[in-house]
C-alpha positions in Angstrom: 230.0 -57.3 -16.0 226.7 -57.3 -17.8 223.7 -54.7 -17.4 222.5 -54.3 -14.1 218.9 -56.0 -13.5 217.0 -57.5 -10.5 217.9 -60.4 -8.6 214.5 -61.9 -9.0 215.2 -61.6 -13.0 217.9 -64.4 -12.2 217.1 -67.9 -14.0 217.8 -71.0 -11.8 221.4 -71.8 -12.7 222.5 -68.3 -13.2 225.0 -66.5 -10.8 225.4 -62.6 -10.6 227.1 -60.0 -8.2 225.2 -57.7 -5.9 225.6 -54.0 -7.0 223.1 -52.3 -4.5 220.1 -52.8 -2.5 217.1 -50.4 -2.8 215.2 -51.1 0.7 215.9 -49.4 4.1 215.3 -50.3 7.7 215.1 -53.8 9.2 214.8 -55.3 5.9 218.0 -53.9 4.5 219.8 -54.9 7.8 218.6 -58.5 7.5 219.7 -58.7 3.8 223.0 -57.4 4.9 223.2 -60.1 7.5 222.5 -62.7 5.1 225.4 -61.6 3.2 223.8 -59.7 0.6 226.4 -56.8 0.3 227.9 -55.1 -2.8 230.2 -57.6 -4.7 228.7 -60.6 -3.0 228.0 -63.5 -5.4 224.7 -64.7 -5.4 223.3 -67.9 -7.4 219.7 -68.9 -8.2 219.5 -72.4 -7.3 215.8 -73.3 -7.1 212.2 -71.9 -7.3 209.4 -72.9 -5.7 206.5 -74.7 -7.8 204.3 -71.7 -7.7 207.5 -69.4 -8.5 207.6 -67.6 -4.9 209.7 -67.7 -3.0 213.2 -68.4 -4.8 216.4 -70.3 -3.1 219.6 -68.5 -3.7 223.2 -69.5 -2.6 224.9 -66.7 -0.9 228.4 -67.1 0.8 227.9 -70.9 1.1 224.1 -70.5 2.6 220.9 -71.2 0.9 218.5 -68.6 1.5 215.1 -68.2 0.4 213.7 -65.0 -0.7 210.2 -63.6 -1.6 210.0 -62.1 -5.1 209.2 -58.6 -3.5 212.4 -58.5 -1.6 214.4 -59.9 -4.4 212.9 -57.1 -6.4 214.9 -54.6 -4.2 218.2 -56.1 -4.8 220.2 -54.8 -8.0 222.6 -57.3 -9.6 225.0 -57.6 -12.7 226.1 -60.8 -14.3 229.6 -62.3 -13.9 
């Protein structure tokens, strides 16, 4: 694995594995419900024209996350 970085730092077409989530409460639960748990594979598939939100492929589902939420997720390259 490569050095850890933020999910928001993935370029379109890049994939990584979730290392940890730095948020709590309802948002943490929501991210976990979407499949963002340690070890999960995440691929950046598209950015909106203004750069926020970004679409990610997570366990077969496409999920759009705002940059502020993606900044709370640490990933490492695969």
